[in-house]
Phi, psi and omega in degrees: 000133183291133180286147177291169183275359188311311176237118189230138170248129177253114185240155182254027179213158184285094178233165178228196184294346177273359176305125186307320180297314181294318181295314180292321181294318177300319180295319183285321180282331182086014178219152179287154175242135171277141179245122176249130184229143166214137186290122178224026183280170189297332183282351177278140180306142187303316181299317180294322178300313182298318177300317180294327176302315183282327176299314180292319178303317178294320179298314179294322181297320181297331183254019186299325184290339178265356187254118177271316181236130175235118175253111184263095179298318173273117189304321186286339173298314179288323179296314179294320177303311181294323178298318178294319178299318180289322181299318183262003175051048181278161175295139180283117180238354189234132170278121187247122174245118179263128181246173175053041184280120176224126179245124175245121181293149179240160186270157171067202181299316177302324179293320179293320178296316181298315179298315180295325180295309180297316181298319179298319178296317182292334178269355189288336185091355180270349173255123184269331183200143175238119180267127177242160189254018171209148185294324184296334182290334178301309179292316184299309183287326177300317179288318183297319184257002177055052176237161180295142181305322182303342177296327181259133181231130176278133171220136180292131177296152179228168175213146180298150175296126184290152175283179173296130186240135176273126179241131181266341180233159176212165170088025181236173174264140184232144174214151179205169180111158181234336185279123173061029181270145175248079181283339175299318178297312183296313182292319179298325181285325188253350181300135175063027173256182179283352185273134173273131182239130175240128180237128175257105181200121184294328187272000185259126177284164179287121179286168182286335184298128184288341181272005182238130179235132179254129179256135175250156178053045181240101186229169171051234186295328177296316179296316181296326178296320176292322177296321181296333180275353184277155172277323186219145173248131183242135176234113177248126185247147182282308183249115183289350182259004175257132182285113179195164177089350185296319184297316179297318177300316181293322177298320177296317179298319181295335178267002180073035180255135171290150182239152169240126181228150171280152185301126184207138179298325183287345181254359182300329182276359188240329184245119175269112185301130181066013175241298177258352181180192181235131177257129182233161170286169178282067185226124185299326180290321176296318181297314180296321179298319179295318178296314178304316183298311182289320182293332183268357185230091181299319180300317179296318179300315182293319180296314179293321179297319178294318178296323179295316179297319179294321178295322176299310183294330182281328190229348195227022172281163180306328181294329178296314179292318179300321179296319179294318179293319179299320178297320178296313181298319180297315179297321184288335184256002180290000000 
């Protein structure tokens, strides 16, 4: 039987009522959630993603009178919904929580239009809360869009506990992701060294270095299986002020892998330097030294990997995020 629209989660990936976030949130709120999905992930063509943002926004808008709570896992589903509500000046009937909020500035006239659009939506009154995944973003976005800080709430990102994974290879360095990545730094540091590097990224061509292999069309369980076979997971980011890389770090932590990350405001809440991993500057010699250190010290790798797994279980299971969202929803509806 189809669930009513009263409590709705809008997601950009194929999930159902067994999705850990939805299951935990339903348990904490005490009511079922309907899940609406349209694919808006990074591997989907940009034009199709944008079309899906507006398709979902329109779908949610049509059912706004039946919707009491809307949790927008994909930020633009909620942003478009709120924009439509503001455009048509409808009565506010829905508590809207926007999640996974990441703003990247754009250049020129399109950038100014985009900024004004997001700022207008945040000032419209149709968005009740925006959840961000690092503490620095609360201050940063509040100042950038000139809105009151309470609109933005920090909650630690989570990832489901991975299943048992079959790995055919072991003993390499692994990296993945496409958003805000600095693969030139990573490849430049490790090319033609004794370290084997495997990168899962569709947009990256195969480099000439024989010790580096790039995987395409490697997602979900396939990607996690490659991560599970690695000794170390590395995340190198281009812009330290853009929130990105947290999910890959958490997936590595859930697998008990030590991480090496470049210094980033968005990762400060996730990587404890010299405890769960190593934080380096965007410098190839520092990066290579960190890899050398971990690869040559099995005891250190195991200690950091165990600490990473313990930190994951303590702070980053789906129930932790669901609890944070439930607290936000409860406050908004009191």
